[in-house]
C-alpha positions as CSV (number, residue, x, y, z in Angstrom):
1,M,15.9,-27.0,-28.3
2,A,14.7,-23.6,-27.2
3,N,17.1,-21.3,-25.3
4,I,16.1,-21.1,-21.6
5,F,15.9,-17.3,-21.8
6,D,13.5,-17.6,-24.8
7,L,11.3,-19.8,-22.7
8,F,11.2,-17.3,-19.9
9,K,10.3,-14.6,-22.4
10,Q,7.5,-16.7,-23.8
11,I,6.1,-17.3,-20.3
12,S,6.3,-13.6,-19.4
13,T,4.6,-12.6,-22.6
14,S,1.8,-15.2,-22.1
15,D,1.3,-13.9,-18.5
16,N,1.1,-10.3,-19.7
17,Q,-1.4,-11.1,-22.4
18,K,-3.7,-12.9,-19.9
19,S,-3.5,-10.4,-17.1
20,T,-6.2,-7.7,-16.7
21,P,-4.9,-4.2,-17.7
22,V,-3.7,-2.3,-14.7
23,K,-5.9,0.7,-13.9
24,Y,-5.2,1.2,-10.2
25,I,-2.1,1.2,-7.9
26,V,-2.3,0.2,-4.3
27,A,0.9,1.2,-2.6
28,G,1.5,-0.1,0.9
29,L,4.2,1.9,2.7
30,G,6.9,0.6,5.0
31,N,10.6,-0.1,5.4
32,P,12.3,-2.9,3.5
33,G,14.3,-5.4,5.3
34,K,13.8,-8.3,7.7
35,E,14.6,-6.1,10.8
36,Y,11.5,-4.0,10.1
37,E,9.0,-6.8,9.6
38,G,6.1,-6.6,12.0
39,T,6.9,-3.0,13.1
40,R,4.3,-0.2,13.4
41,H,5.8,1.7,10.5
42,N,5.2,-1.3,8.2
43,A,1.5,-1.4,8.6
44,G,1.1,-0.5,5.0
45,F,3.3,-3.4,3.9
46,M,1.3,-5.7,6.1
47,C,-2.0,-4.6,4.7
48,V,-0.8,-5.2,1.1
49,D,0.6,-8.6,2.1
50,Y,-2.9,-9.4,3.5
51,I,-4.5,-8.4,0.1
52,S,-2.0,-10.5,-1.8
53,E,-2.7,-13.6,0.4
54,K,-6.5,-13.1,-0.2
55,Y,-5.9,-13.2,-4.0
56,N,-3.3,-16.0,-3.7
57,V,-0.4,-14.1,-5.3
58,K,3.1,-13.2,-4.0
59,I,4.4,-9.7,-4.0
60,D,7.8,-10.7,-5.3
61,R,8.3,-9.2,-8.7
62,A,11.1,-6.5,-8.5
63,K,9.9,-3.6,-10.6
64,F,9.7,0.2,-10.3
65,R,12.1,0.1,-7.3
66,A,9.5,-2.0,-5.5
67,L,8.2,-5.5,-5.0
68,T,5.0,-5.9,-7.0
69,A,2.1,-8.1,-8.0
70,V,-1.0,-7.7,-10.1
71,V,-4.4,-8.7,-8.8
72,D,-7.9,-8.5,-10.3
73,I,-10.3,-6.8,-7.9
74,N,-13.8,-7.1,-9.2
75,G,-12.7,-7.0,-12.8
76,T,-10.1,-4.2,-12.4
77,G,-6.4,-4.8,-12.7
78,V,-4.6,-3.5,-9.6
79,L,-0.8,-3.2,-9.1
80,L,0.1,-4.0,-5.5
81,M,3.4,-2.2,-4.5
82,K,5.8,-2.3,-1.6
83,P,8.4,0.4,-2.4
84,Q,11.9,-0.7,-1.6
85,T,13.4,2.8,-1.4
86,Y,14.1,4.9,1.6
87,M,11.0,6.6,3.0
88,N,11.7,10.0,1.6
89,L,12.0,8.5,-1.9
90,W,8.8,6.5,-2.0
91,G,7.5,8.9,-4.6
92,E,10.1,7.7,-7.1
93,A,8.8,4.2,-7.0
94,V,5.1,5.1,-7.1
95,G,5.7,7.8,-9.7
96,E,7.6,5.4,-12.0
97,A,4.8,2.8,-11.8
98,A,2.1,5.5,-12.4
99,R,3.9,6.8,-15.5
100,F,4.5,3.3,-16.9
101,Y,0.8,2.3,-16.6
102,K,-0.5,5.8,-17.3
103,I,-2.4,5.8,-14.0
104,P,-3.9,9.2,-12.9
105,P,-3.2,10.3,-9.3
106,E,-6.8,9.7,-8.3
107,N,-6.3,6.0,-9.1
108,V,-3.3,5.7,-6.8
109,I,-4.3,4.4,-3.4
110,V,-1.7,4.8,-0.7
111,I,-1.8,2.8,2.6
112,S,0.3,4.1,5.5
113,D,0.6,4.0,9.3
114,D,-0.8,6.7,11.5
115,V,0.4,7.3,15.1
116,N,-2.5,9.7,15.7
117,L,-5.0,6.9,15.4
118,D,-5.5,4.1,17.9
119,V,-4.8,0.5,16.8
120,G,-8.0,-0.7,15.3
121,R,-8.9,2.5,13.6
122,L,-8.8,3.3,9.9
123,R,-9.2,6.6,8.1
124,V,-9.9,7.1,4.4
125,R,-9.3,10.5,2.8
126,K,-9.9,11.4,-0.9
127,S,-7.1,14.0,-0.9
128,G,-5.2,16.4,1.3
129,S,-1.8,17.3,2.6
130,A,0.8,14.8,3.8
131,G,0.3,15.8,7.4
132,G,4.0,15.8,8.1
133,Q,4.5,12.3,6.6
134,K,7.7,12.6,4.6
135,G,7.0,9.6,2.4
136,L,3.5,10.6,1.5
137,N,4.8,14.1,0.8
138,N,7.3,12.7,-1.7
139,I,4.5,10.8,-3.4
140,I,2.5,14.0,-3.7
141,D,5.5,15.8,-5.2
142,A,6.2,12.9,-7.6
143,L,2.5,12.9,-8.9
144,G,2.2,16.6,-8.8
145,T,-1.0,16.8,-6.8
146,D,-2.4,15.9,-3.4
147,N,-5.5,14.5,-5.0
148,I,-4.5,11.0,-4.0
149,P,-6.8,8.6,-2.1
150,R,-5.1,7.3,1.1
151,I,-5.9,4.8,3.8
152,R,-4.3,5.4,7.2
153,I,-3.9,2.5,9.6
154,G,-3.9,3.4,13.3
155,V,-0.7,2.1,15.0
156,G,-1.3,3.8,18.3
157,K,0.1,6.9,20.0
158,K,3.4,7.0,21.9
159,P,3.0,5.5,25.5
160,H,4.1,8.8,26.9
161,P,5.3,12.2,25.6
162,D,9.0,11.6,26.2
163,Y,9.0,8.3,24.2
164,D,11.2,8.7,21.1
165,M,9.0,8.7,18.0
166,K,11.4,6.7,15.9
167,D,11.7,4.0,18.6
168,W,7.9,3.9,18.7
169,V,7.2,3.4,15.0
170,L,10.0,0.9,14.8
171,S,8.6,-1.2,17.7
172,N,6.7,-4.4,17.2
173,F,2.9,-4.8,17.7
174,G,1.8,-6.8,20.7
175,N,-0.1,-10.1,20.2
176,E,-3.5,-8.5,21.0
177,E,-2.7,-5.6,18.6
178,K,-1.9,-8.1,15.8
179,Q,-5.3,-9.8,16.3
180,V,-7.0,-6.4,15.9
181,L,-5.1,-5.6,12.8
182,G,-5.9,-8.9,11.2
183,G,-9.6,-7.9,11.1
184,L,-8.7,-4.3,10.1
185,Y,-7.0,-5.3,6.9
186,G,-10.1,-7.0,5.6
187,K,-12.0,-3.8,6.3
188,A,-9.3,-1.8,4.4
189,L,-9.7,-4.2,1.4
190,D,-13.5,-3.6,1.4
191,G,-12.7,0.1,1.3
192,I,-10.3,-0.3,-1.6
193,A,-12.9,-2.2,-3.5
194,K,-15.3,0.8,-3.0
195,I,-12.7,3.3,-4.1
196,I,-12.0,1.3,-7.3
197,V,-15.7,1.5,-8.4
198,G,-15.6,5.3,-7.7
199,D,-17.5,5.1,-4.3
200,I,-15.1,7.0,-2.1
201,E,-18.0,7.9,0.2
202,G,-18.8,4.2,0.6
203,A,-15.1,3.6,1.5
204,M,-15.3,6.2,4.2
205,Q,-18.5,4.7,5.6
206,I,-16.8,1.3,5.8
207,C,-13.4,2.5,7.1
208,N,-13.9,5.7,9.1
209,T,-16.4,4.3,11.6
210,K,-15.2,2.7,14.8
């Protein structure tokens, strides 16, 4: 009778052989833990969860200091990632995965929240600075370049100037905002599909318009 661990190894090997080679990484950013689910700062996590549901997979494999899953988007293997590190160490998770799969920085798509955009807005950029976002800055440092495509999801500005920013990004979306975001994630997925085929301009046309 086969050892149970041998059976797991056989299943894992079989799955790896059948899977499409990973050529892209889509890293949704957020805070791990039940207490942060549904908060504005977790818009990246929520978008990646939406993608996983569309492709009928669960992001539950612990690897690269992240929860991961592999999906096939139009014939291209894509690693979905939800880093489980602290925000200022997101680059360690993304960098580890990129080195393992030998993914160039321009094939790493980062999805994050943006308090400068209204809820219901998306912004695609081909490259550029972190704009003060510590987590994105750590990813840029880890990959050694800012030539990293990113999709920013609007989570709304603070209600008033004196409102504490940390309290704002860790607040929950309202019901109407959740409905808006539900449609927005599908738009982000369409943009990702464009980026994967090398059409960043097409992704901008889809995502950057109101």
